[in-house]
C-alpha positions, -999 to +999 in steps of 0.1 A: +210-038+000+182-011+010+179-001+042+148+015+052+146+052+049+124+067+084+116+100+075+103+134+102+067+136+085+048+169+090+015+167+111-005+179+089+006+153+060+012+124+082-031+126+091-043+134+056-055+108+034-075+130+008-071+123-029-039+141-047-003+149-053+017+162-023+058+170-018+073+140-006+077+153+029+115+140+031+124+171+010+135+149-024+126+161-059+092+140-063+057+138-058+029+115-032+002+105-048-027+089-025-067+084-024-092+095+000-111+063+002-081+051+028-093+035+068-094+057+090-073+036+119-036+035+126-008+061+119+017+062+094+047+038+094+082+049+077+082+051+041+105+031+022+119+039-013+139+026-042+179+036-049+182+063-078+176+049-111+156+021-105+116+019-100+090-001-092+076-031-118+065-062-096+044-063-061+023-094-037+005-086-011+000-102+028-033-111+031-049-132+057-076-154+048-113-152+061-114-163+101-155-170+101-177-146+108-179-141+143-139-142+142-117-111+137-107-109+105-078-086+091-077-091+053-053-068+032-018-068+061+005-058+034+024-047+003+053-052-012+072-037-041+095-049-065+119-036-087+151-041-114+178-020-119+177-012-157+171-046-180+179-067-152+150-090-132+173-109-113+190-082-090+157-067-082+149-046-043+119-039-024+103-017-006+076-025+018+071+001+049+054-017+080+035-050+073+012-064+100+016-097+115-012-117+098-019-138+066+011-149+040+024-133+008+010-141-025+033-148-054+049-119-072+023-099-105+046-080-123+038-057-155+041-070-181+073-063-211+088-052-182+063-018-174+065+000-143+039+005-120+023+040-122-008+044-097-032+027-075-066+022-057-082+003-027-109-013-009-120+000+015-145-013+042-166+021+057-163+020+089-195-003+107-194+016+141-217-011+157-214-034+189-211-065+170-195-052+138-157-061+128-137-037+113-116-048+088-102-013+067-083-024+035-091-054+019-078-053-015-057-032-038-052-025-079-021-010-090-018+005-124+007-004-150+022+024-177+007-001-205-028+005-188-026-033-174-044-035-144-029-060-110-050-068-087-042-080-054-062-113-038-086-099-011-119-102-001-150-089-017-163-074+013-156-033+007-160-010-022-137+000-046-126+038-046-112+058-076-078+055-087-054+074-074-036+101-100-010+087-125+032+092-112+051+110-141+073+082-150+069+054-122+067+046-085+097+044-066+084+039-029+057+032-006+039+043+027+013+017+047-011+029+079-011+005+095-033-001+129-011-019+153-020-052+171-046-053+198-055-094+202-081-091+226-084-051+238-095-043+205-114-051+173-077-054+148-076-039+111-041-042+099-036-025+067-055+007+064-044+033+035-015+032+016+004+062-003+033+060-035+060+079-043+071+089-080+102+087-094+119+121-097 
């Protein structure tokens, strides 16, 4: 069973959200793919990666249904990667990083023919900054399979799609999320703000 790997992040890396490839802060022989349009709130949670020899081929999404115009909406709350070692889909691993408490998990969506996930794009609402505005940050995600197939999660039509991340040369092997904590009545909740993926070595 996969345990969580808590890695010490360099301060500069933890605060970046620019699109591109970076070195894995844990020192593994891998790279990290990011996008430029992530939300500005929250902190980076722990990275979670697969055992050597495994890679991601499926995805599910934790999404809160619309709460109403005058309510506090969060929309996208979590992302869970699924993989299977070799060609056996029955013995799958999951990698999740951190998810917020609202919403329900969708069914798993798989790349066709045991394909692999290689990149992603985020749909993010730009900060509204208004006194009565409901900030939601990330509202949906798209994942690219190695054959060009796209897996799109449920979510909201609010917000705009950003550019695709660079592609992992081989496949995705881990995930890290930027989560805004639950504020309750103290402040507007936004849940998942940003995402980075770890590429297989």
